[in-house]
PyMOL commands that place a pseudoatom at each C-alpha (Angstrom):
pseudoatom trace, name=CA, resn=MET, resi=1, chain=A, elem=C, hetatm=0, pos=[0.227, -0.264, -0.276]
pseudoatom trace, name=CA, resn=LYS, resi=2, chain=A, elem=C, hetatm=0, pos=[2.713, 2.380, 0.940]
pseudoatom trace, name=CA, resn=ARG, resi=3, chain=A, elem=C, hetatm=0, pos=[4.677, 1.985, -2.644]
pseudoatom trace, name=CA, resn=LYS, resi=4, chain=A, elem=C, hetatm=0, pos=[1.792, 2.394, -4.398]
pseudoatom trace, name=CA, resn=LEU, resi=5, chain=A, elem=C, hetatm=0, pos=[0.646, 5.942, -2.392]
pseudoatom trace, name=CA, resn=ALA, resi=6, chain=A, elem=C, hetatm=0, pos=[4.232, 6.853, -2.963]
pseudoatom trace, name=CA, resn=ALA, resi=7, chain=A, elem=C, hetatm=0, pos=[4.324, 5.749, -6.948]
pseudoatom trace, name=CA, resn=ALA, resi=8, chain=A, elem=C, hetatm=0, pos=[1.215, 7.219, -7.132]
pseudoatom trace, name=CA, resn=ILE, resi=9, chain=A, elem=C, hetatm=0, pos=[2.340, 10.974, -5.633]
pseudoatom trace, name=CA, resn=LEU, resi=10, chain=A, elem=C, hetatm=0, pos=[5.823, 10.680, -7.570]
pseudoatom trace, name=CA, resn=GLY, resi=11, chain=A, elem=C, hetatm=0, pos=[3.619, 10.555, -10.493]
pseudoatom trace, name=CA, resn=ILE, resi=12, chain=A, elem=C, hetatm=0, pos=[1.536, 13.681, -9.893]
pseudoatom trace, name=CA, resn=ALA, resi=13, chain=A, elem=C, hetatm=0, pos=[4.182, 15.609, -9.101]
pseudoatom trace, name=CA, resn=ALA, resi=14, chain=A, elem=C, hetatm=0, pos=[6.141, 13.801, -12.359]
pseudoatom trace, name=CA, resn=SER, resi=15, chain=A, elem=C, hetatm=0, pos=[3.160, 14.960, -14.070]
pseudoatom trace, name=CA, resn=VAL, resi=16, chain=A, elem=C, hetatm=0, pos=[2.633, 18.303, -12.470]
pseudoatom trace, name=CA, resn=GLY, resi=17, chain=A, elem=C, hetatm=0, pos=[6.154, 19.092, -12.766]
pseudoatom trace, name=CA, resn=ALA, resi=18, chain=A, elem=C, hetatm=0, pos=[6.019, 18.257, -16.578]
pseudoatom trace, name=CA, resn=VAL, resi=19, chain=A, elem=C, hetatm=0, pos=[3.045, 20.024, -17.455]
pseudoatom trace, name=CA, resn=GLY, resi=20, chain=A, elem=C, hetatm=0, pos=[4.681, 23.159, -16.425]
pseudoatom trace, name=CA, resn=SER, resi=21, chain=A, elem=C, hetatm=0, pos=[7.074, 22.667, -19.071]
pseudoatom trace, name=CA, resn=ALA, resi=22, chain=A, elem=C, hetatm=0, pos=[4.760, 21.354, -21.815]
pseudoatom trace, name=CA, resn=HIS, resi=23, chain=A, elem=C, hetatm=0, pos=[1.962, 23.235, -21.804]
pseudoatom trace, name=CA, resn=ALA, resi=24, chain=A, elem=C, hetatm=0, pos=[0.847, 26.792, -20.895]
pseudoatom trace, name=CA, resn=GLN, resi=25, chain=A, elem=C, hetatm=0, pos=[-2.571, 27.968, -21.103]
pseudoatom trace, name=CA, resn=GLY, resi=26, chain=A, elem=C, hetatm=0, pos=[-3.703, 30.393, -23.984]
pseudoatom trace, name=CA, resn=PHE, resi=27, chain=A, elem=C, hetatm=0, pos=[-5.762, 34.112, -23.019]
pseudoatom trace, name=CA, resn=ILE, resi=28, chain=A, elem=C, hetatm=0, pos=[-8.017, 36.247, -25.085]
pseudoatom trace, name=CA, resn=THR, resi=29, chain=A, elem=C, hetatm=0, pos=[-10.385, 39.140, -24.374]
pseudoatom trace, name=CA, resn=PHE, resi=30, chain=A, elem=C, hetatm=0, pos=[-13.652, 37.459, -25.152]
pseudoatom trace, name=CA, resn=GLY, resi=31, chain=A, elem=C, hetatm=0, pos=[-15.741, 41.017, -26.879]
pseudoatom trace, name=CA, resn=ASN, resi=32, chain=A, elem=C, hetatm=0, pos=[-17.098, 42.772, -29.781]
pseudoatom trace, name=CA, resn=TYR, resi=33, chain=A, elem=C, hetatm=0, pos=[-17.555, 46.105, -28.735]
pseudoatom trace, name=CA, resn=ASP, resi=34, chain=A, elem=C, hetatm=0, pos=[-14.906, 47.459, -29.088]
pseudoatom trace, name=CA, resn=SER, resi=35, chain=A, elem=C, hetatm=0, pos=[-14.450, 46.124, -33.104]
pseudoatom trace, name=CA, resn=ASN, resi=36, chain=A, elem=C, hetatm=0, pos=[-17.697, 47.298, -34.142]
pseudoatom trace, name=CA, resn=ALA, resi=37, chain=A, elem=C, hetatm=0, pos=[-18.555, 43.925, -35.661]
pseudoatom trace, name=CA, resn=PRO, resi=38, chain=A, elem=C, hetatm=0, pos=[-22.230, 43.440, -33.542]
pseudoatom trace, name=CA, resn=ILE, resi=39, chain=A, elem=C, hetatm=0, pos=[-24.132, 40.172, -33.681]
pseudoatom trace, name=CA, resn=LEU, resi=40, chain=A, elem=C, hetatm=0, pos=[-26.536, 40.447, -36.060]
pseudoatom trace, name=CA, resn=TYR, resi=41, chain=A, elem=C, hetatm=0, pos=[-30.188, 38.371, -36.942]
pseudoatom trace, name=CA, resn=GLY, resi=42, chain=A, elem=C, hetatm=0, pos=[-29.800, 35.689, -39.811]
pseudoatom trace, name=CA, resn=ALA, resi=43, chain=A, elem=C, hetatm=0, pos=[-32.768, 33.978, -41.571]
pseudoatom trace, name=CA, resn=GLY, resi=44, chain=A, elem=C, hetatm=0, pos=[-35.060, 31.836, -38.927]
pseudoatom trace, name=CA, resn=THR, resi=45, chain=A, elem=C, hetatm=0, pos=[-33.665, 33.379, -35.843]
pseudoatom trace, name=CA, resn=GLY, resi=46, chain=A, elem=C, hetatm=0, pos=[-36.454, 35.252, -34.834]
pseudoatom trace, name=CA, resn=GLY, resi=47, chain=A, elem=C, hetatm=0, pos=[-34.880, 38.488, -35.441]
pseudoatom trace, name=CA, resn=THR, resi=48, chain=A, elem=C, hetatm=0, pos=[-34.914, 41.365, -38.184]
pseudoatom trace, name=CA, resn=VAL, resi=49, chain=A, elem=C, hetatm=0, pos=[-32.460, 39.961, -41.124]
pseudoatom trace, name=CA, resn=GLY, resi=50, chain=A, elem=C, hetatm=0, pos=[-29.338, 42.473, -40.240]
pseudoatom trace, name=CA, resn=ALA, resi=51, chain=A, elem=C, hetatm=0, pos=[-30.390, 43.820, -37.496]
pseudoatom trace, name=CA, resn=GLY, resi=52, chain=A, elem=C, hetatm=0, pos=[-28.135, 43.453, -34.137]
pseudoatom trace, name=CA, resn=VAL, resi=53, chain=A, elem=C, hetatm=0, pos=[-29.355, 40.534, -31.477]
pseudoatom trace, name=CA, resn=ASN, resi=54, chain=A, elem=C, hetatm=0, pos=[-31.222, 41.663, -28.478]
pseudoatom trace, name=CA, resn=SER, resi=55, chain=A, elem=C, hetatm=0, pos=[-30.472, 40.338, -24.689]
pseudoatom trace, name=CA, resn=GLN, resi=56, chain=A, elem=C, hetatm=0, pos=[-32.026, 37.447, -25.802]
pseudoatom trace, name=CA, resn=PHE, resi=57, chain=A, elem=C, hetatm=0, pos=[-28.879, 36.021, -26.910]
pseudoatom trace, name=CA, resn=THR, resi=58, chain=A, elem=C, hetatm=0, pos=[-26.124, 34.737, -25.641]
pseudoatom trace, name=CA, resn=ALA, resi=59, chain=A, elem=C, hetatm=0, pos=[-22.374, 35.003, -27.025]
pseudoatom trace, name=CA, resn=GLY, resi=60, chain=A, elem=C, hetatm=0, pos=[-20.094, 32.167, -26.752]
pseudoatom trace, name=CA, resn=LEU, resi=61, chain=A, elem=C, hetatm=0, pos=[-16.823, 31.036, -28.590]
pseudoatom trace, name=CA, resn=TRP, resi=62, chain=A, elem=C, hetatm=0, pos=[-15.134, 27.927, -30.145]
pseudoatom trace, name=CA, resn=TYR, resi=63, chain=A, elem=C, hetatm=0, pos=[-11.645, 27.886, -31.193]
pseudoatom trace, name=CA, resn=PHE, resi=64, chain=A, elem=C, hetatm=0, pos=[-9.925, 24.987, -33.233]
pseudoatom trace, name=CA, resn=LEU, resi=65, chain=A, elem=C, hetatm=0, pos=[-5.454, 24.449, -32.506]
pseudoatom trace, name=CA, resn=GLY, resi=66, chain=A, elem=C, hetatm=0, pos=[-4.016, 26.000, -35.247]
pseudoatom trace, name=CA, resn=THR, resi=67, chain=A, elem=C, hetatm=0, pos=[-5.390, 27.425, -38.836]
pseudoatom trace, name=CA, resn=THR, resi=68, chain=A, elem=C, hetatm=0, pos=[-8.411, 26.271, -40.559]
pseudoatom trace, name=CA, resn=THR, resi=69, chain=A, elem=C, hetatm=0, pos=[-11.225, 27.651, -42.035]
pseudoatom trace, name=CA, resn=LEU, resi=70, chain=A, elem=C, hetatm=0, pos=[-14.862, 27.365, -41.176]
pseudoatom trace, name=CA, resn=ALA, resi=71, chain=A, elem=C, hetatm=0, pos=[-17.887, 29.152, -42.815]
pseudoatom trace, name=CA, resn=ALA, resi=72, chain=A, elem=C, hetatm=0, pos=[-20.219, 30.936, -41.232]
pseudoatom trace, name=CA, resn=GLY, resi=73, chain=A, elem=C, hetatm=0, pos=[-23.851, 29.000, -40.339]
pseudoatom trace, name=CA, resn=GLY, resi=74, chain=A, elem=C, hetatm=0, pos=[-25.862, 28.375, -38.693]
pseudoatom trace, name=CA, resn=GLY, resi=75, chain=A, elem=C, hetatm=0, pos=[-30.174, 27.454, -37.850]
pseudoatom trace, name=CA, resn=ALA, resi=76, chain=A, elem=C, hetatm=0, pos=[-30.809, 24.477, -35.827]
pseudoatom trace, name=CA, resn=ALA, resi=77, chain=A, elem=C, hetatm=0, pos=[-28.855, 21.893, -37.762]
pseudoatom trace, name=CA, resn=ASP, resi=78, chain=A, elem=C, hetatm=0, pos=[-25.451, 24.000, -36.925]
pseudoatom trace, name=CA, resn=HIS, resi=79, chain=A, elem=C, hetatm=0, pos=[-23.253, 22.131, -34.112]
pseudoatom trace, name=CA, resn=LEU, resi=80, chain=A, elem=C, hetatm=0, pos=[-19.573, 22.127, -32.694]
pseudoatom trace, name=CA, resn=PRO, resi=81, chain=A, elem=C, hetatm=0, pos=[-17.529, 21.005, -36.460]
pseudoatom trace, name=CA, resn=ALA, resi=82, chain=A, elem=C, hetatm=0, pos=[-14.693, 17.850, -35.909]
pseudoatom trace, name=CA, resn=GLY, resi=83, chain=A, elem=C, hetatm=0, pos=[-11.729, 19.091, -34.267]
pseudoatom trace, name=CA, resn=TRP, resi=84, chain=A, elem=C, hetatm=0, pos=[-13.072, 22.732, -32.989]
pseudoatom trace, name=CA, resn=GLU, resi=85, chain=A, elem=C, hetatm=0, pos=[-13.654, 22.555, -28.884]
pseudoatom trace, name=CA, resn=ALA, resi=86, chain=A, elem=C, hetatm=0, pos=[-15.773, 24.999, -27.130]
pseudoatom trace, name=CA, resn=ALA, resi=87, chain=A, elem=C, hetatm=0, pos=[-14.246, 27.924, -24.720]
pseudoatom trace, name=CA, resn=THR, resi=88, chain=A, elem=C, hetatm=0, pos=[-15.597, 28.086, -21.539]
pseudoatom trace, name=CA, resn=VAL, resi=89, chain=A, elem=C, hetatm=0, pos=[-16.809, 31.710, -21.925]
pseudoatom trace, name=CA, resn=SER, resi=90, chain=A, elem=C, hetatm=0, pos=[-19.870, 32.997, -22.465]
pseudoatom trace, name=CA, resn=GLN, resi=91, chain=A, elem=C, hetatm=0, pos=[-21.413, 37.026, -22.300]
pseudoatom trace, name=CA, resn=GLN, resi=92, chain=A, elem=C, hetatm=0, pos=[-24.914, 37.848, -22.355]
pseudoatom trace, name=CA, resn=ILE, resi=93, chain=A, elem=C, hetatm=0, pos=[-25.417, 40.706, -25.887]
pseudoatom trace, name=CA, resn=ASN, resi=94, chain=A, elem=C, hetatm=0, pos=[-27.338, 44.212, -25.224]
pseudoatom trace, name=CA, resn=VAL, resi=95, chain=A, elem=C, hetatm=0, pos=[-26.985, 44.213, -21.250]
pseudoatom trace, name=CA, resn=GLY, resi=96, chain=A, elem=C, hetatm=0, pos=[-25.711, 46.891, -18.751]
pseudoatom trace, name=CA, resn=SER, resi=97, chain=A, elem=C, hetatm=0, pos=[-23.873, 49.804, -20.149]
pseudoatom trace, name=CA, resn=PHE, resi=98, chain=A, elem=C, hetatm=0, pos=[-24.510, 48.287, -23.629]
pseudoatom trace, name=CA, resn=ALA, resi=99, chain=A, elem=C, hetatm=0, pos=[-28.552, 47.851, -23.120]
pseudoatom trace, name=CA, resn=GLY, resi=100, chain=A, elem=C, hetatm=0, pos=[-30.799, 49.048, -26.023]
pseudoatom trace, name=CA, resn=PRO, resi=101, chain=A, elem=C, hetatm=0, pos=[-30.699, 50.042, -29.316]
pseudoatom trace, name=CA, resn=ALA, resi=102, chain=A, elem=C, hetatm=0, pos=[-26.939, 51.514, -29.529]
pseudoatom trace, name=CA, resn=GLY, resi=103, chain=A, elem=C, hetatm=0, pos=[-26.246, 47.981, -27.826]
pseudoatom trace, name=CA, resn=ALA, resi=104, chain=A, elem=C, hetatm=0, pos=[-28.099, 45.440, -29.883]
pseudoatom trace, name=CA, resn=GLY, resi=105, chain=A, elem=C, hetatm=0, pos=[-25.587, 42.439, -30.996]
pseudoatom trace, name=CA, resn=PHE, resi=106, chain=A, elem=C, hetatm=0, pos=[-22.462, 43.633, -28.557]
pseudoatom trace, name=CA, resn=PHE, resi=107, chain=A, elem=C, hetatm=0, pos=[-21.300, 41.646, -25.877]
pseudoatom trace, name=CA, resn=ALA, resi=108, chain=A, elem=C, hetatm=0, pos=[-18.978, 44.312, -23.465]
pseudoatom trace, name=CA, resn=GLY, resi=109, chain=A, elem=C, hetatm=0, pos=[-15.613, 42.347, -23.364]
pseudoatom trace, name=CA, resn=VAL, resi=110, chain=A, elem=C, hetatm=0, pos=[-14.800, 43.205, -19.919]
pseudoatom trace, name=CA, resn=GLY, resi=111, chain=A, elem=C, hetatm=0, pos=[-15.457, 41.980, -16.267]
pseudoatom trace, name=CA, resn=PRO, resi=112, chain=A, elem=C, hetatm=0, pos=[-15.175, 38.444, -14.657]
pseudoatom trace, name=CA, resn=ASN, resi=113, chain=A, elem=C, hetatm=0, pos=[-16.267, 36.588, -17.868]
pseudoatom trace, name=CA, resn=SER, resi=114, chain=A, elem=C, hetatm=0, pos=[-14.882, 38.796, -20.609]
pseudoatom trace, name=CA, resn=THR, resi=115, chain=A, elem=C, hetatm=0, pos=[-11.395, 36.329, -20.650]
pseudoatom trace, name=CA, resn=ALA, resi=116, chain=A, elem=C, hetatm=0, pos=[-11.052, 33.323, -22.554]
pseudoatom trace, name=CA, resn=THR, resi=117, chain=A, elem=C, hetatm=0, pos=[-8.964, 30.287, -20.888]
pseudoatom trace, name=CA, resn=ILE, resi=118, chain=A, elem=C, hetatm=0, pos=[-7.438, 27.898, -23.909]
pseudoatom trace, name=CA, resn=SER, resi=119, chain=A, elem=C, hetatm=0, pos=[-6.295, 25.951, -21.511]
pseudoatom trace, name=CA, resn=ASP, resi=120, chain=A, elem=C, hetatm=0, pos=[-4.880, 23.164, -24.046]
pseudoatom trace, name=CA, resn=TYR, resi=121, chain=A, elem=C, hetatm=0, pos=[-3.244, 25.989, -26.171]
pseudoatom trace, name=CA, resn=VAL, resi=122, chain=A, elem=C, hetatm=0, pos=[0.740, 25.926, -25.928]
pseudoatom trace, name=CA, resn=SER, resi=123, chain=A, elem=C, hetatm=0, pos=[2.243, 28.311, -28.834]
pseudoatom trace, name=CA, resn=GLY, resi=124, chain=A, elem=C, hetatm=0, pos=[1.312, 28.835, -32.648]
pseudoatom trace, name=CA, resn=PRO, resi=125, chain=A, elem=C, hetatm=0, pos=[-1.838, 29.659, -34.522]
pseudoatom trace, name=CA, resn=ILE, resi=126, chain=A, elem=C, hetatm=0, pos=[-5.441, 29.206, -33.222]
pseudoatom trace, name=CA, resn=THR, resi=127, chain=A, elem=C, hetatm=0, pos=[-8.815, 29.878, -35.290]
pseudoatom trace, name=CA, resn=PHE, resi=128, chain=A, elem=C, hetatm=0, pos=[-12.002, 31.374, -33.384]
pseudoatom trace, name=CA, resn=SER, resi=129, chain=A, elem=C, hetatm=0, pos=[-15.698, 31.466, -34.144]
pseudoatom trace, name=CA, resn=VAL, resi=130, chain=A, elem=C, hetatm=0, pos=[-18.043, 33.633, -32.219]
pseudoatom trace, name=CA, resn=THR, resi=131, chain=A, elem=C, hetatm=0, pos=[-21.044, 31.773, -31.545]
pseudoatom trace, name=CA, resn=ALA, resi=132, chain=A, elem=C, hetatm=0, pos=[-24.934, 33.456, -30.540]
pseudoatom trace, name=CA, resn=PHE, resi=133, chain=A, elem=C, hetatm=0, pos=[-27.651, 31.528, -29.143]
pseudoatom trace, name=CA, resn=ASP, resi=134, chain=A, elem=C, hetatm=0, pos=[-30.679, 31.878, -27.253]
pseudoatom trace, name=CA, resn=GLY, resi=135, chain=A, elem=C, hetatm=0, pos=[-31.294, 29.185, -24.787]
pseudoatom trace, name=CA, resn=SER, resi=136, chain=A, elem=C, hetatm=0, pos=[-28.509, 28.005, -21.389]
pseudoatom trace, name=CA, resn=SER, resi=137, chain=A, elem=C, hetatm=0, pos=[-26.056, 26.250, -24.408]
pseudoatom trace, name=CA, resn=PHE, resi=138, chain=A, elem=C, hetatm=0, pos=[-25.904, 26.518, -28.066]
pseudoatom trace, name=CA, resn=ALA, resi=139, chain=A, elem=C, hetatm=0, pos=[-27.220, 22.899, -28.012]
pseudoatom trace, name=CA, resn=ASN, resi=140, chain=A, elem=C, hetatm=0, pos=[-30.180, 23.896, -26.108]
pseudoatom trace, name=CA, resn=ALA, resi=141, chain=A, elem=C, hetatm=0, pos=[-30.933, 27.344, -28.275]
pseudoatom trace, name=CA, resn=ALA, resi=142, chain=A, elem=C, hetatm=0, pos=[-34.713, 27.248, -28.177]
pseudoatom trace, name=CA, resn=ILE, resi=143, chain=A, elem=C, hetatm=0, pos=[-34.828, 29.892, -31.542]
pseudoatom trace, name=CA, resn=GLY, resi=144, chain=A, elem=C, hetatm=0, pos=[-31.613, 30.492, -32.925]
pseudoatom trace, name=CA, resn=LYS, resi=145, chain=A, elem=C, hetatm=0, pos=[-28.020, 30.104, -32.691]
pseudoatom trace, name=CA, resn=GLY, resi=146, chain=A, elem=C, hetatm=0, pos=[-25.258, 30.438, -36.043]
pseudoatom trace, name=CA, resn=HIS, resi=147, chain=A, elem=C, hetatm=0, pos=[-21.495, 31.072, -35.324]
pseudoatom trace, name=CA, resn=SER, resi=148, chain=A, elem=C, hetatm=0, pos=[-19.493, 33.117, -37.419]
pseudoatom trace, name=CA, resn=ALA, resi=149, chain=A, elem=C, hetatm=0, pos=[-16.703, 32.522, -40.453]
pseudoatom trace, name=CA, resn=GLY, resi=150, chain=A, elem=C, hetatm=0, pos=[-13.634, 31.094, -38.295]
pseudoatom trace, name=CA, resn=PHE, resi=151, chain=A, elem=C, hetatm=0, pos=[-10.273, 33.492, -38.080]
pseudoatom trace, name=CA, resn=THR, resi=152, chain=A, elem=C, hetatm=0, pos=[-6.902, 32.685, -37.389]
pseudoatom trace, name=CA, resn=LEU, resi=153, chain=A, elem=C, hetatm=0, pos=[-4.962, 34.907, -34.871]
pseudoatom trace, name=CA, resn=SER, resi=154, chain=A, elem=C, hetatm=0, pos=[-1.520, 34.123, -35.846]
pseudoatom trace, name=CA, resn=SER, resi=155, chain=A, elem=C, hetatm=0, pos=[-0.650, 33.398, -31.309]
pseudoatom trace, name=CA, resn=ILE, resi=156, chain=A, elem=C, hetatm=0, pos=[-2.031, 34.024, -28.076]
pseudoatom trace, name=CA, resn=ALA, resi=157, chain=A, elem=C, hetatm=0, pos=[-1.157, 35.757, -24.652]
pseudoatom trace, name=CA, resn=THR, resi=158, chain=A, elem=C, hetatm=0, pos=[0.234, 32.609, -22.169]
pseudoatom trace, name=CA, resn=GLY, resi=159, chain=A, elem=C, hetatm=0, pos=[1.071, 31.988, -18.856]
pseudoatom trace, name=CA, resn=SER, resi=160, chain=A, elem=C, hetatm=0, pos=[-1.246, 32.704, -15.904]
pseudoatom trace, name=CA, resn=CYS, resi=161, chain=A, elem=C, hetatm=0, pos=[-3.667, 36.245, -16.020]
pseudoatom trace, name=CA, resn=ASN, resi=162, chain=A, elem=C, hetatm=0, pos=[-6.458, 37.409, -12.952]
pseudoatom trace, name=CA, resn=ALA, resi=163, chain=A, elem=C, hetatm=0, pos=[-10.074, 36.936, -14.046]
pseudoatom trace, name=CA, resn=GLY, resi=164, chain=A, elem=C, hetatm=0, pos=[-11.586, 39.953, -15.993]
pseudoatom trace, name=CA, resn=ASP, resi=165, chain=A, elem=C, hetatm=0, pos=[-7.814, 40.676, -17.546]
for i in range(1, 165): cmd.bond("trace and resi %d" % i, "trace and resi %d" % (i + 1))
show_as sticks, trace
zoom trace
């Protein structure tokens, strides 16, 4: 028993040590307010096509480690493509100081829910797609869901990050 416990502790220590040298975490600020690129209603989403979505919608983020392409899409059959991952970040659209007609389609990119942590990112290019959905999750969207075309960044910040940075 003592040998198994000692081996387990050594194994954990070795894996933690390896994680520090072999893996990093990537971070990006998740918001579109400063980019002047609102999320707009598409066909079949319950709103006026081309108008900014309202606070009924939440923005999310998909990512792909590396460079790839992804066409914008939406509708009931829309789903996370093979090889892509969903980041654990989301923000409600058109709320707080952004509420109202001028804030339609925008989410802030500030506060505790604005930093997307990409736990399996080490280095190099990464491709993102912004999602929008009107339910508890993208998979359970009630009326509408969709995603943007993929866009690639050559790299993102790594290391440690304070919540809300």
